[in-house]
C-alpha positions as CSV (number, residue, x, y, z in Angstrom):
1,M,37.8,-42.8,3.7
2,T,35.3,-42.0,6.5
3,L,36.4,-38.4,6.6
4,D,36.0,-37.9,2.8
5,S,32.6,-39.4,2.8
6,F,31.6,-37.2,5.7
7,R,32.8,-34.1,3.9
8,G,31.0,-35.2,0.7
9,G,27.8,-35.6,2.7
10,H,28.2,-32.1,4.1
11,R,28.8,-30.7,0.6
12,L,25.8,-32.5,-0.7
13,A,23.6,-31.3,2.2
14,G,25.0,-27.7,1.7
15,R,24.3,-27.7,-2.0
16,L,20.9,-29.2,-1.6
17,A,20.0,-26.7,1.2
18,F,21.4,-23.8,-0.9
19,L,19.3,-24.8,-4.0
20,I,16.1,-25.3,-2.0
21,V,16.6,-22.0,-0.1
22,L,17.3,-20.2,-3.4
23,A,14.2,-21.6,-5.1
24,S,12.1,-20.9,-2.0
25,S,13.4,-17.3,-1.7
26,L,12.7,-16.6,-5.4
27,I,9.2,-17.9,-5.1
28,A,8.6,-16.0,-1.9
29,L,9.9,-12.8,-3.5
30,L,7.5,-13.2,-6.4
31,I,4.6,-13.9,-4.2
32,T,5.5,-11.0,-1.9
33,A,5.8,-8.6,-4.8
34,A,2.4,-9.6,-6.1
35,Q,0.8,-9.4,-2.6
36,L,2.3,-6.0,-1.9
37,Y,1.2,-4.7,-5.3
38,L,-2.4,-5.9,-4.7
39,E,-2.4,-4.3,-1.2
40,F,-1.1,-1.0,-2.6
41,E,-3.8,-1.0,-5.3
42,R,-6.4,-1.8,-2.5
43,D,-5.1,1.2,-0.5
44,V,-5.4,3.4,-3.6
45,G,-8.9,2.0,-4.2
46,Y,-9.9,3.1,-0.7
47,I,-8.8,6.6,-1.6
48,H,-11.1,6.5,-4.6
49,E,-13.9,5.2,-2.4
50,R,-13.4,8.2,-0.2
51,F,-13.6,10.5,-3.2
52,A,-17.0,9.0,-3.9
53,Q,-18.0,9.5,-0.2
54,V,-16.9,13.2,-0.6
55,E,-19.2,13.5,-3.6
56,E,-22.2,11.9,-1.8
57,A,-21.8,13.2,1.8
58,Y,-20.1,16.6,1.4
59,L,-20.9,18.0,-2.0
60,P,-24.6,18.9,-1.3
61,S,-23.6,20.9,1.8
62,I,-20.7,22.6,0.0
63,V,-23.0,23.6,-2.9
64,Q,-25.5,25.0,-0.4
65,N,-22.8,27.0,1.5
66,V,-21.3,28.4,-1.7
67,W,-24.8,29.5,-2.8
68,V,-25.6,31.3,0.5
69,V,-22.0,32.6,0.7
70,D,-21.1,31.1,4.0
71,P,-17.3,30.8,3.9
72,G,-17.0,29.9,7.7
73,R,-19.2,26.8,7.4
74,L,-17.7,26.0,4.0
75,R,-14.2,26.0,5.6
76,T,-15.5,23.6,8.3
77,L,-16.7,21.2,5.7
78,L,-13.4,21.4,3.8
79,E,-11.5,20.8,7.0
80,G,-13.6,17.6,7.4
81,I,-12.6,16.4,4.0
82,D,-8.9,17.3,4.7
83,R,-9.1,15.0,7.8
84,L,-10.0,12.0,5.8
85,P,-7.2,9.4,5.7
86,D,-4.6,10.3,3.0
87,F,-6.4,13.5,2.1
88,E,-4.3,16.6,2.2
89,F,-6.3,19.5,0.8
90,A,-9.7,20.6,-0.3
91,E,-10.5,23.9,-2.1
92,V,-13.6,25.5,-3.5
93,R,-13.1,27.8,-6.5
94,V,-15.7,30.3,-7.7
95,N,-15.2,32.0,-11.0
96,G,-11.8,30.4,-11.2
97,K,-10.6,32.0,-8.0
98,P,-10.0,30.4,-4.6
99,F,-13.1,30.9,-2.4
100,A,-12.3,28.7,0.6
101,S,-9.7,26.0,1.3
102,S,-8.2,23.6,3.8
103,G,-4.8,22.0,3.9
104,T,-2.0,22.3,1.3
105,R,-1.4,20.7,-2.0
106,P,1.0,17.8,-1.6
107,S,4.2,18.2,-3.5
108,S,4.7,14.5,-4.0
109,E,2.5,11.8,-5.6
110,Q,-1.1,12.8,-5.5
111,L,-4.6,12.0,-6.7
112,I,-6.8,15.0,-7.5
113,R,-10.5,15.0,-8.2
114,Q,-12.6,17.9,-9.2
115,F,-16.3,18.1,-8.7
116,P,-18.5,20.7,-10.4
117,L,-20.7,22.7,-8.1
118,T,-24.1,23.2,-9.6
119,Y,-27.2,24.7,-8.1
120,E,-30.8,24.4,-9.3
121,Y,-32.4,27.8,-9.2
122,R,-35.8,28.6,-10.8
123,G,-35.6,25.7,-13.1
124,Q,-32.1,26.4,-14.3
125,T,-28.9,24.5,-13.4
126,L,-26.3,27.1,-12.6
127,D,-22.6,26.4,-12.5
128,I,-21.5,28.1,-9.2
129,G,-17.9,26.8,-8.9
130,R,-15.7,23.7,-8.4
131,L,-14.5,21.6,-5.5
132,E,-11.0,20.3,-5.9
133,V,-9.9,17.6,-3.5
134,G,-6.4,16.0,-3.3
135,A,-5.1,12.9,-1.6
136,S,-1.5,11.9,-1.4
137,L,-0.1,8.5,-2.3
138,D,2.5,8.9,0.5
139,G,0.4,7.0,2.9
140,P,-0.2,3.9,0.7
141,I,3.5,4.0,-0.4
142,R,4.7,4.2,3.3
143,R,2.4,1.4,4.3
144,T,3.6,-0.7,1.4
145,W,7.3,-0.2,2.5
146,E,6.4,-1.1,6.1
147,R,4.7,-4.3,4.9
148,L,7.7,-5.1,2.7
149,W,10.2,-5.0,5.6
150,F,7.9,-7.0,7.8
151,V,7.4,-9.6,5.1
152,L,11.1,-9.8,4.2
153,L,11.9,-10.3,7.9
154,L,9.4,-13.1,8.2
155,N,10.6,-14.7,4.9
156,A,14.2,-14.5,6.1
157,L,13.2,-16.3,9.3
158,K,11.3,-18.9,7.4
159,T,14.2,-19.5,5.0
160,A,16.6,-19.9,7.9
161,L,14.3,-22.5,9.5
162,V,13.8,-24.3,6.2
163,A,17.6,-24.4,5.6
164,A,18.2,-25.8,9.1
165,L,15.5,-28.4,8.7
166,I,16.9,-29.5,5.3
167,L,20.4,-29.8,6.7
168,L,19.1,-31.8,9.7
169,L,17.1,-34.1,7.4
170,V,19.9,-34.6,4.9
171,R,22.3,-35.4,7.8
172,R,19.9,-37.9,9.3
173,M,18.6,-39.5,6.1
174,V,21.6,-39.4,3.8
175,T,24.9,-38.6,5.6
176,Q,24.6,-40.8,8.7
177,P,23.5,-43.9,6.7
178,L,26.3,-43.3,4.2
179,E,28.8,-43.1,7.1
180,R,27.5,-46.3,8.5
181,I,27.8,-48.0,5.2
182,T,31.4,-46.7,4.8
183,D,32.3,-47.9,8.3
């Protein structure tokens, strides 16, 4: 009889630990998915902020260098854009044709923004070209996967610790008292 009650206690502890670990894991997965989605969106938001920085910081100089036809200085500016995090190319087009560029267009997921290049000359606004800038989503996607593996590893460790604690508590609070009653 003592052996049967002991086995029953272990089955109860095992079932209880399994259900708690399962519920905990599902909740952790949902929270992790939401957290990773928000972090990915934040990373993409940073790319959009950098597009705005390109417009504010680089565009006036690019317009000036297109106007005075200085491809060397223009290439230097485009290389500066190309070095921004997650940015892969920048190109100035004049009359629909490439005038200066830096980097290469990404073949994978990308965000592209075009900026019209206009110049005020003798009271008229002239359209002198376009700046096209591209950023890849590879960086945010890679960082999201890295975070996913890190979070999954931590959640697995947490789940193992919770399961061990549950088994220990059930053993001390349920199984051992039942064994004493049976004896």
